[in-house]
N, C-alpha and C positions, 0 to 999 in steps of 0.2 A: 132364270135365271134372268133376277132385276139387279139393273143397276138402286144405285144407293145416292141418292139423290142427298147432301151432304147442304146441311143451306143454312149462311145463321140467319139473326134478324132480318139483318138487312144488308142483302152478297151487293159484296162491285169486283163481278171476277173481272181479274187480270188476265190481259195479251198484253207480252211482252211485245212485244216486234210486229206491227206487218209486212205484208210482202205482198206480191201483184199473183194476181195468179196468172197459172202458167196452162201454155198454150205450145208445146214444141219447145220453145226458146232454149239458147244453146247456154250451155255452161262452163264459168273458166274460170282454177284460179285466182285468185289478185291478190293487190296485196294484203287485205286480213288475212292470208295465211301461211301457217306454217313455211316454213322454207321447208324445216326438217320435224316431227316426230319422231316417239322411244322410248316403248315402254321394253317391264320385265313382268313377264309370265308367269307361270305355276310349270312343273310339266306335263300340261297338254296348250298348252300357249293363253288360261285365264289368267285374265287380273280385273281384282275389284278396285274400283275406282273409290278415295277414303273421304263420298261425298256421307250428306247428313239434307234429313228430312224437313223440310221447312214454310205453310201451308201451301203445302201442294206442291212440293220443284222442289227439285235434286238443288242442293249450296256443297259448291266448293269451295274450302278452302286449302287457295293456292298465292301459289311466290310468282309475285313479278320482278324479277333482277333482285332476287329475295328478300322484295317489298310484301311482306301475307296485306293478300287480301281477300273476298268474297265474293264468288262469280256466282252467275246464276246462269243453271244451259238450258238450250237452249234450240230448240228446229227451226223457229222464224227467226230466228238471226245470223248473220252471215261475217262471220269473224270475232275479231273480239270489239267492246262496245265498253270504255272504260265515266264512269263517273267524270264529275269535270272535283272533288275534290282527289277522284284519285292519280288523276294522269298531272292532276299538283305535286303532289308527294312525290309520285314517279320520276317527273322533271327535276324534278329536287335534289331529292337523291343520285339520278343521274345525268340530268344534263339533255340527256339521252328524249327523243320524242317516239325513238321506235323503243319495244318491251328483243330487248338478245336472249331471252330464257326465261317458260316458263316451268313451273314444273309444277305438278301433280301429282302430290304421293310419288308412289314411282314411274310417272310419263315425263316427258318434258318434253314440248316443244320450245321450236329455234328462231329465231326471227319473224313477233309479230307486231305488224303495221298495227294503227287501233284507232276508232271512231271514237269523236266526245260528246256526248250524250248527261241531258241533264236527268238523271236520274230515280231525281226525289218524293216525283208521284208513282213511281212502282214501292221506290223505302216505303212509302207512307203505307196502301195502298197492304203491304204484305205484313207490315209491322217490324222489319228486322235490319238489321246494315246490311248493305244490299254495295257492294261496289263498279257492279258491271253483269257485261252479260258475256260470257265465250258462246257460241256458234259450233251447232255440234261435227260440224264436218271438217274442225280441227280433229278428229279421232279417226278418216279418210283411211288412213293403213288398215283399220283394222273389225273386225264388227262392234258394234255397240249395241250392246245390249240392254238397253231399259227396260228393266221388273220392277215395275213397280205393286208387286200383292209382295217382294222380300223388299221393297226399300232400298235396289241400288242398282251405281252404272255396275260392267263391265264390260270389259276388253277382250274379243277372243282373235283366236286364229280360223281363217279358211275362211270359208264362203259360203251363202245360199245354195240352196236346192228350187232351183227354178222351179219341178215339172212340181215340188213341195206342194198339196191344198190349199196351205197355210200362209203364201209366202207370197207377192205381188210383186207387182215391176211398178213404180211408179217417176211419176214428170222434176225438174225439174222446173225454179222460175230461175229470172235473171242472176239469186242470189245466194241460187244453192236450197233452194230451201224442198221440203217433200209435200208434196198434190199426189193424193187420192179421186182416184172418179167418185161418186156423193148422187147415186142417184136418189128419189120420192118422189112420188109420184107422178105426174108432167116432171117434175125438176133432174135437169142430172147436170154437176156441173161437177168441176174440180178440188176442193175444198186442203186445206196445208195438213198437214196432220204434225199436231199444232202442241209440243210437252211446253209452253211457254202458256198455254190458257185453260185459265182456272177451270172455264165453263167444260156444258158437251158440246151441242152442234150448233156451235151459231153460222149464222147464211146470214151473209150483203144482201139479198132478197127474198123474200117470204112466194112470192112468183108460185105458184103450177104449186101450193103446199095445200094439199087439203085433211084445213082442220079440226074438232072437237066441234070444240068452240071458236066465238074467236078472239086471235092474240091480243097481249094487252101488256100497257110495259109499268111490267113488275117491277122492276130492279135494274141496276145503274150497272156497267162493266169498265174500267180504266186503262187505259196503254200509256204509253210513252210520254204522249206529246194530250192526252185530250179525254176526258170524261166523258159519257154515256149511254144516252139512256137504252134500253133490253127491252123490247116486245117477249113474252113466250105464249106460249101454245102447244099444244098436244098434239099432234099430228095423228092420222085415222089410217094409213098403212104401213108400210113394212119402210125402213132405208135397208141400203145397202153404205155398206163403200169395203173395200179389200175382202176378204173372207170373213164380215161382221158384217152381219145383222141386227136391223133391230126394230120391235114391235113398239106400232106406236108410240113415235121421241118422241121425249122434249126435245121443241125446236125456239131455240131465240133468236135478237135480230141481231145485227153489227157490220160496222165499216167493214170494208174488204179489205181481208182478202172472208171469202167465210173457213170454220174449223170445226176443227175434231178437236175435241182441249181436254184434259185430264180426267171428268166425269163420266168419259167412255173408256179411257187408256185407262181407267187405274184401276183396273182387273184380270189385263192383259202386260205377257212381254213381249217387251214391239223392240227387236232384233233389225237391223239393220248393217245391209253389206252395198254401201256408197260408193262401188268398183262399178257396181254392175246396176244399181239404182234400187234396190228389190229389200223390201219391210216383210219382216213376219208378224206372224200377232199366234200366239199362244197361249191360251186363256182358259175360261167356261167355253160355253156349246151356247149357240149362236141356235136360234134369235135371242136378246134382250131383249127388256127393255126401261123403262124412266119408271123410276115413283116422280110421287106425287111431288105438285114442288113449294114445299113452304116455304112460310115465310114473315112477315109482317104489315107490309106494303111503303116500308119505308127506304125513299131513294134519295144514298149518301154518299159521299164525296170524303175521301181519307186527305188529313188533314195534321203537321206535327201533333195538335194540343185536344182531338179528337175524330169525332165523324160532321163532318158537315154534312144536315139536311144537305137536302139540293129544292127535293121532292116528297108528296107524301100523298103514294098512288088508292084516288079514291075509288067506293068499295071494299077495304086494305082496312086492316082491324088499326095500323095506325092514322087512319085517318078519321076515327072513330076517338082519341089521343087527342090532349091537350096539346099536341105538339105538335111542331110549325117550321114550313120550309124558312133556313137562316137558323136553327138550334146548333149551339154543340152538341154534341155528347162524348161527353170527359168519363164517364165510364161504366160499364157496362159488368152486370149483377154485384157493383161492390167494388170490380177492378178495375183500376186502372185506366184507359186506352193505353195509353204508354209502356206498362204497364206487362199487361196481354202477351205477348209475345208469340214463336210458331205455334205452341205447344198447349200453351191455352187458349188459342185463338180457332184451336182443330179443336180446343174439348166444350166452346161453345158454339158448333154446330152437329147436337145429340138433334136430330131428326124425331127421340118422340118426345122432344122438351114442346113442355105448352106453351108458353110465356118467358118475357124476358127485360131486367130491371132498367133500365135506362136514366141515367145523372144529367141531366137535362143544361149547359148554360143558357142560357139567357138575359141580356142585359148584364142587372148584378143582380139578375135572380137564378139561385143555386134546390133544382128539386127532383128528387125522384118521380118516374114515372113506370109501373107495370104494363106488359103491349101484349097481350095473347100473339104466341104464335099459329096460326093453321095454315088449312090445303088451301093455296094461292092461286093452284091450279090441277083436279089432282086429275 
Protein backbone atom coordinates (compact mmCIF):
# COMPACT_ATOMS: atom_id res chain seq x y z
CA UNK A 1 0.00 0.00 0.00
CA UNK A 2 1.41 3.38 -0.96
CA UNK A 3 0.70 6.72 0.60
CA UNK A 4 -0.31 9.22 -2.06
CA UNK A 5 1.97 12.24 -1.66
CA UNK A 6 -0.28 15.11 -2.75
CA UNK A 7 2.24 17.81 -3.49
CA UNK A 8 1.51 21.19 -4.98
CA UNK A 9 4.02 22.82 -7.26
CA UNK A 10 5.39 24.47 -4.17
CA UNK A 11 4.35 23.27 -0.75
CA UNK A 12 3.64 25.18 2.41
CA UNK A 13 2.41 22.56 4.86
CA UNK A 14 0.30 23.94 7.68
CA UNK A 15 0.60 23.02 11.34
CA UNK A 16 -1.96 24.94 13.31
CA UNK A 17 -0.68 24.73 16.86
CA UNK A 18 2.57 23.43 18.34
CA UNK A 19 2.66 21.92 21.79
CA UNK A 20 5.22 20.43 24.18
CA UNK A 21 6.14 16.76 24.00
CA UNK A 22 4.45 14.66 26.64
CA UNK A 23 6.47 12.88 29.28
CA UNK A 24 3.84 11.53 31.61
CA UNK A 25 2.62 15.02 32.54
CA UNK A 26 -0.79 15.46 34.11
CA UNK A 27 -3.81 16.83 32.33
CA UNK A 28 -6.77 18.64 33.85
CA UNK A 29 -9.66 20.51 32.32
CA UNK A 30 -9.06 24.25 32.26
CA UNK A 31 -11.02 27.38 31.49
CA UNK A 32 -10.90 26.76 27.73
CA UNK A 33 -13.11 23.68 28.10
CA UNK A 34 -16.91 23.70 28.14
CA UNK A 35 -18.85 23.40 31.35
CA UNK A 36 -21.19 20.92 29.64
CA UNK A 37 -21.94 19.43 26.22
CA UNK A 38 -24.65 17.33 24.57
CA UNK A 39 -25.76 15.97 21.20
CA UNK A 40 -28.66 14.05 19.68
CA UNK A 41 -27.55 10.78 18.10
CA UNK A 42 -29.48 8.12 16.20
CA UNK A 43 -30.87 4.93 17.73
CA UNK A 44 -27.37 3.53 18.30
CA UNK A 45 -25.87 6.80 19.50
CA UNK A 46 -24.14 7.91 16.26
CA UNK A 47 -24.18 11.51 15.09
CA UNK A 48 -22.42 12.77 11.95
CA UNK A 49 -21.14 16.27 12.62
CA UNK A 50 -21.91 18.76 9.81
CA UNK A 51 -18.33 19.41 8.69
CA UNK A 52 -16.86 20.14 5.28
CA UNK A 53 -13.39 19.48 3.93
CA UNK A 54 -11.14 22.36 2.91
CA UNK A 55 -7.52 21.76 1.88
CA UNK A 56 -7.62 18.48 3.87
CA UNK A 57 -8.92 20.17 7.03
CA UNK A 58 -12.25 19.59 8.75
CA UNK A 59 -14.17 22.87 8.77
CA UNK A 60 -16.98 23.37 11.26
CA UNK A 61 -19.62 26.04 10.61
CA UNK A 62 -20.79 26.86 14.13
CA UNK A 63 -22.82 29.43 16.03
CA UNK A 64 -21.11 31.17 18.94
CA UNK A 65 -23.93 32.74 20.93
CA UNK A 66 -25.85 32.88 17.66
CA UNK A 67 -23.00 34.41 15.62
CA UNK A 68 -21.97 32.27 12.60
CA UNK A 69 -18.28 31.42 12.44
CA UNK A 70 -16.06 28.83 10.77
CA UNK A 71 -13.60 26.85 12.90
CA UNK A 72 -11.00 24.19 12.12
CA UNK A 73 -10.93 21.05 14.24
CA UNK A 74 -7.43 20.36 15.57
CA UNK A 75 -5.99 17.76 17.94
CA UNK A 76 -2.99 20.02 18.60
CA UNK A 77 -5.08 22.88 20.00
CA UNK A 78 -6.49 23.20 23.50
CA UNK A 79 -10.00 24.55 23.72
CA UNK A 80 -11.23 27.45 21.61
CA UNK A 81 -8.95 29.93 19.81
CA UNK A 82 -10.46 32.85 17.92
CA UNK A 83 -9.02 35.36 15.49
CA UNK A 84 -8.95 39.03 16.54
CA UNK A 85 -11.78 39.88 14.13
CA UNK A 86 -13.96 37.06 15.48
CA UNK A 87 -13.38 38.22 19.05
CA UNK A 88 -14.38 41.77 18.11
CA UNK A 89 -17.59 40.53 16.46
CA UNK A 90 -18.51 38.39 19.45
CA UNK A 91 -17.84 41.05 22.06
CA UNK A 92 -19.65 43.72 20.06
CA UNK A 93 -22.72 41.50 19.73
CA UNK A 94 -22.79 40.05 23.26
CA UNK A 95 -20.71 42.36 25.44
CA UNK A 96 -19.12 39.23 26.90
CA UNK A 97 -15.59 37.84 27.12
CA UNK A 98 -16.83 34.26 27.19
CA UNK A 99 -18.94 32.07 24.87
CA UNK A 100 -22.19 31.09 26.53
CA UNK A 101 -23.17 28.51 23.92
CA UNK A 102 -21.49 26.88 20.92
CA UNK A 103 -23.87 25.18 18.49
CA UNK A 104 -22.45 22.72 15.96
CA UNK A 105 -25.41 21.07 14.27
CA UNK A 106 -27.15 19.09 17.03
CA UNK A 107 -24.05 19.26 19.23
CA UNK A 108 -24.07 21.95 21.88
CA UNK A 109 -21.34 23.06 24.33
CA UNK A 110 -21.92 25.63 27.05
CA UNK A 111 -19.62 27.91 28.96
CA UNK A 112 -16.42 28.32 26.92
CA UNK A 113 -13.54 30.71 27.39
CA UNK A 114 -11.26 31.45 24.45
CA UNK A 115 -7.79 32.65 23.57
CA UNK A 116 -7.19 35.36 20.98
CA UNK A 117 -4.83 34.46 18.12
CA UNK A 118 -3.71 36.24 14.93
CA UNK A 119 -5.01 33.77 12.36
CA UNK A 120 -4.13 35.70 9.19
CA UNK A 121 -1.10 33.54 8.36
CA UNK A 122 -3.12 30.33 8.48
CA UNK A 123 -6.04 31.88 6.62
CA UNK A 124 -3.75 32.90 3.76
CA UNK A 125 -2.03 29.50 3.68
CA UNK A 126 -5.26 27.52 3.59
CA UNK A 127 -6.99 29.91 1.22
CA UNK A 128 -10.29 30.17 3.06
CA UNK A 129 -11.99 32.49 5.50
CA UNK A 130 -11.73 30.86 8.93
CA UNK A 131 -12.27 32.45 12.32
CA UNK A 132 -10.39 30.13 14.64
CA UNK A 133 -9.63 26.62 15.87
CA UNK A 134 -11.46 24.28 18.21
CA UNK A 135 -9.59 21.52 20.04
CA UNK A 136 -10.84 17.93 19.85
CA UNK A 137 -11.23 17.88 23.64
CA UNK A 138 -14.62 19.59 23.29
CA UNK A 139 -15.95 16.12 22.33
CA UNK A 140 -14.39 14.32 25.30
CA UNK A 141 -17.70 12.86 26.54
CA UNK A 142 -18.18 10.76 23.36
CA UNK A 143 -16.09 8.70 20.99
CA UNK A 144 -14.77 11.06 18.32
CA UNK A 145 -14.42 9.32 14.95
CA UNK A 146 -12.26 11.11 12.36
CA UNK A 147 -13.09 9.28 9.15
CA UNK A 148 -10.66 10.51 6.51
CA UNK A 149 -11.76 8.12 3.70
CA UNK A 150 -15.40 9.23 4.12
CA UNK A 151 -14.45 12.86 4.83
CA UNK A 152 -16.62 13.06 7.93
CA UNK A 153 -16.54 13.43 11.70
CA UNK A 154 -18.81 11.36 13.91
CA UNK A 155 -19.71 11.19 17.57
CA UNK A 156 -20.50 7.74 18.89
CA UNK A 157 -21.60 6.29 22.21
CA UNK A 158 -19.59 3.62 24.00
CA UNK A 159 -15.91 3.01 24.54
CA UNK A 160 -12.97 1.38 22.78
CA UNK A 161 -11.72 -2.10 23.53
CA UNK A 162 -8.24 -1.74 25.04
CA UNK A 163 -7.39 -5.34 23.96
CA UNK A 164 -8.13 -4.66 20.28
CA UNK A 165 -4.80 -4.81 18.37
CA UNK A 166 -5.85 -1.72 16.41
CA UNK A 167 -6.13 0.27 19.65
CA UNK A 168 -3.28 1.86 21.61
CA UNK A 169 -2.89 4.07 24.66
CA UNK A 170 -1.70 7.60 24.07
CA UNK A 171 -0.09 10.21 26.30
CA UNK A 172 -1.23 13.76 26.84
CA UNK A 173 0.82 16.90 27.11
CA UNK A 174 -0.19 19.76 29.39
CA UNK A 175 -2.67 21.01 26.77
CA UNK A 176 -4.40 17.65 26.41
CA UNK A 177 -2.94 16.89 22.95
CA UNK A 178 -2.44 13.18 22.05
CA UNK A 179 1.07 11.75 21.61
CA UNK A 180 2.04 8.27 20.42
CA UNK A 181 5.39 6.52 20.63
CA UNK A 182 7.27 6.68 17.31
CA UNK A 183 10.36 4.60 16.57
CA UNK A 184 12.72 4.58 13.59
CA UNK A 185 16.29 3.27 13.57
CA UNK A 186 17.93 4.63 16.75
CA UNK A 187 15.24 7.25 17.21
CA UNK A 188 12.41 6.79 19.69
CA UNK A 189 10.17 9.64 20.77
CA UNK A 190 6.56 10.65 21.27
CA UNK A 191 4.94 12.41 18.33
CA UNK A 192 1.76 14.46 18.19
CA UNK A 193 -1.11 12.79 16.35
CA UNK A 194 -2.09 16.00 14.61
CA UNK A 195 -5.06 16.40 12.28
CA UNK A 196 -4.10 20.08 12.05
CA UNK A 197 -0.75 19.25 10.35
CA UNK A 198 -0.78 19.00 6.57
CA UNK A 199 2.35 16.87 6.14
CA UNK A 200 3.27 13.28 6.93
CA UNK A 201 6.05 12.55 9.43
CA UNK A 202 7.73 15.72 10.73
CA UNK A 203 10.50 15.38 13.33
CA UNK A 204 12.01 18.13 15.44
CA UNK A 205 15.41 16.39 15.11
CA UNK A 206 16.63 14.09 12.34
CA UNK A 207 19.47 12.75 14.51
CA UNK A 208 19.44 8.97 14.65
CA UNK A 209 17.58 8.51 11.35
CA UNK A 210 19.39 6.71 8.53
CA UNK A 211 18.48 8.22 5.16
CA UNK A 212 18.95 6.88 1.63
CA UNK A 213 20.40 10.27 0.69
CA UNK A 214 21.22 13.38 2.71
CA UNK A 215 18.00 15.29 3.50
CA UNK A 216 17.60 18.49 1.48
CA UNK A 217 15.80 21.75 2.16
CA UNK A 218 12.98 21.62 -0.40
CA UNK A 219 9.84 23.19 1.02
CA UNK A 220 8.34 25.37 3.75
CA UNK A 221 5.85 24.88 6.55
CA UNK A 222 3.50 27.28 8.31
CA UNK A 223 2.38 27.67 11.90
CA UNK A 224 0.23 30.29 13.53
CA UNK A 225 3.31 32.29 14.54
CA UNK A 226 5.91 31.51 11.86
CA UNK A 227 6.97 30.00 8.53
CA UNK A 228 9.96 27.68 8.41
CA UNK A 229 12.13 25.72 5.96
CA UNK A 230 11.82 21.95 5.94
CA UNK A 231 14.51 19.41 5.09
CA UNK A 232 13.13 16.26 3.49
CA UNK A 233 14.57 12.80 2.94
CA UNK A 234 13.58 9.15 2.65
CA UNK A 235 14.52 6.87 5.54
CA UNK A 236 16.06 3.46 4.90
CA UNK A 237 14.11 1.33 7.36
CA UNK A 238 10.61 0.94 8.84
CA UNK A 239 8.96 3.43 11.18
CA UNK A 240 6.39 2.37 13.76
CA UNK A 241 3.77 4.30 15.65
CA UNK A 242 0.85 2.61 17.36
CA UNK A 243 -0.27 -0.35 15.21
CA UNK A 244 0.96 1.31 11.98
CA UNK A 245 4.20 0.58 10.14
CA UNK A 246 5.61 2.75 7.35
CA UNK A 247 8.35 1.29 5.16
CA UNK A 248 11.00 3.79 4.05
CA UNK A 249 8.99 6.82 5.21
CA UNK A 250 9.46 10.30 3.84
CA UNK A 251 10.68 12.36 6.81
CA UNK A 252 10.73 16.15 7.06
CA UNK A 253 12.23 18.43 9.68
CA UNK A 254 10.29 21.02 11.65
CA UNK A 255 10.15 22.84 14.97
CA UNK A 256 8.86 20.97 18.03
CA UNK A 257 6.73 19.04 18.52
CA UNK A 258 7.29 16.13 16.14
CA UNK A 259 4.04 15.26 14.37
CA UNK A 260 2.18 12.66 12.35
CA UNK A 261 -0.06 14.59 9.98
CA UNK A 262 -2.71 14.24 7.34
CA UNK A 263 -0.60 12.66 4.61
CA UNK A 264 -0.36 9.55 6.79
CA UNK A 265 -3.71 9.80 8.59
CA UNK A 266 -5.76 10.35 5.40
CA UNK A 267 -6.03 6.60 4.80
CA UNK A 268 -7.39 5.76 8.25
CA UNK A 269 -10.47 6.06 10.39
CA UNK A 270 -9.10 7.40 13.68
CA UNK A 271 -11.28 6.98 16.77
CA UNK A 272 -10.51 8.72 20.06
CA UNK A 273 -11.76 7.51 23.43
CA UNK A 274 -10.59 10.52 25.42
CA UNK A 275 -11.91 9.38 28.76
CA UNK A 276 -9.63 6.31 28.63
CA UNK A 277 -6.84 7.87 26.50
CA UNK A 278 -7.22 5.27 23.76
CA UNK A 279 -7.08 5.67 19.98
CA UNK A 280 -7.97 3.11 17.31
CA UNK A 281 -6.81 3.04 13.68
CA UNK A 282 -8.96 1.34 11.04
CA UNK A 283 -7.53 1.31 7.54
CA UNK A 284 -5.34 -0.42 4.99
CA UNK A 285 -2.98 -3.23 5.98
CA UNK A 286 0.46 -2.11 6.99
CA UNK A 287 3.30 -1.63 6.27
CA UNK A 288 2.61 1.31 3.98
CA UNK A 289 5.15 3.37 2.05
CA UNK A 290 5.37 7.04 1.10
CA UNK A 291 5.50 7.90 -2.56
CA UNK A 292 8.14 10.18 -3.99
CA UNK A 293 8.00 13.89 -3.20
CA UNK A 294 7.31 15.93 -6.32
CA UNK A 295 7.46 19.68 -6.79
CA UNK A 296 9.24 22.62 -8.40
CA UNK A 297 11.64 23.52 -5.60
CA UNK A 298 10.04 26.87 -4.91
CA UNK A 299 9.75 27.90 -1.26
CA UNK A 300 7.00 30.45 -0.67
CA UNK A 301 4.94 32.03 2.08
CA UNK A 302 1.26 32.75 1.63
CA UNK A 303 0.04 36.35 1.58
CA UNK A 304 -3.39 37.79 0.88
CA UNK A 305 -2.25 38.81 -2.62
CA UNK A 306 -0.52 35.54 -3.52
CA UNK A 307 2.56 33.48 -2.68
CA UNK A 308 5.74 35.39 -1.85
CA UNK A 309 8.86 33.56 -3.02
CA UNK A 310 11.22 33.23 -0.07
CA UNK A 311 13.69 30.69 -1.40
CA UNK A 312 14.53 28.98 -4.68
CA UNK A 313 16.11 25.68 -3.69
CA UNK A 314 19.33 24.57 -5.40
CA UNK A 315 19.24 21.75 -7.91
CA UNK A 316 15.49 21.98 -8.57
CA UNK A 317 13.49 23.06 -11.65
CA UNK A 318 12.79 26.44 -10.03
CA UNK A 319 16.51 27.13 -9.71
CA UNK A 320 16.84 26.84 -13.50
CA UNK A 321 13.98 29.26 -14.20
CA UNK A 322 13.79 33.07 -14.13
CA UNK A 323 12.26 33.27 -10.70
CA UNK A 324 13.75 35.05 -7.70
CA UNK A 325 13.34 35.54 -4.01
CA UNK A 326 10.86 38.37 -3.47
CA UNK A 327 8.75 37.58 -6.55
CA UNK A 328 5.01 37.33 -5.94
CA UNK A 329 3.05 34.47 -7.52
CA UNK A 330 -0.35 36.02 -8.24
CA UNK A 331 -1.88 33.26 -10.37
CA UNK A 332 -1.42 29.52 -10.95
CA UNK A 333 -2.34 28.12 -14.37
CA UNK A 334 -4.17 31.36 -15.09
CA UNK A 335 -6.30 31.31 -11.93
CA UNK A 336 -5.67 34.19 -9.50
CA UNK A 337 -4.41 32.82 -6.18
CA UNK A 338 -7.23 34.60 -4.36
CA UNK A 339 -9.78 32.70 -6.47
CA UNK A 340 -8.34 29.23 -5.97
CA UNK A 341 -10.36 28.32 -2.85
CA UNK A 342 -10.26 24.94 -1.14
CA UNK A 343 -11.34 22.64 -3.96
CA UNK A 344 -9.36 24.38 -6.67
CA UNK A 345 -6.21 24.30 -4.53
CA UNK A 346 -6.58 20.56 -4.08
CA UNK A 347 -7.24 20.10 -7.79
CA UNK A 348 -3.81 21.61 -8.54
CA UNK A 349 -2.02 18.96 -6.46
CA UNK A 350 -2.40 16.00 -8.80
CA UNK A 351 0.78 13.90 -8.58
CA UNK A 352 0.78 13.13 -12.34
CA UNK A 353 1.21 16.77 -13.40
CA UNK A 354 4.41 17.50 -15.31
CA UNK A 355 4.49 21.31 -15.15
CA UNK A 356 2.81 24.38 -13.69
CA UNK A 357 2.37 27.91 -15.02
CA UNK A 358 2.94 30.76 -12.58
CA UNK A 359 2.03 34.39 -13.16
CA UNK A 360 4.76 36.44 -11.50
CA UNK A 361 4.63 40.03 -10.27
CA UNK A 362 8.08 41.59 -9.99
CA UNK A 363 8.19 45.35 -9.51
CA UNK A 364 6.35 46.84 -12.49
CA UNK A 365 6.54 43.58 -14.47
CA UNK A 366 3.91 40.85 -14.69
CA UNK A 367 4.79 37.74 -16.70
CA UNK A 368 4.09 34.01 -16.96
CA UNK A 369 6.63 31.27 -16.45
CA UNK A 370 6.28 27.52 -16.92
CA UNK A 371 8.20 25.31 -14.48
CA UNK A 372 8.56 21.53 -14.57
CA UNK A 373 7.30 19.41 -11.69
CA UNK A 374 9.74 16.60 -10.97
CA UNK A 375 10.64 14.09 -8.28
CA UNK A 376 12.59 16.03 -5.65
CA UNK A 377 12.98 13.01 -3.33
CA UNK A 378 12.42 9.56 -4.80
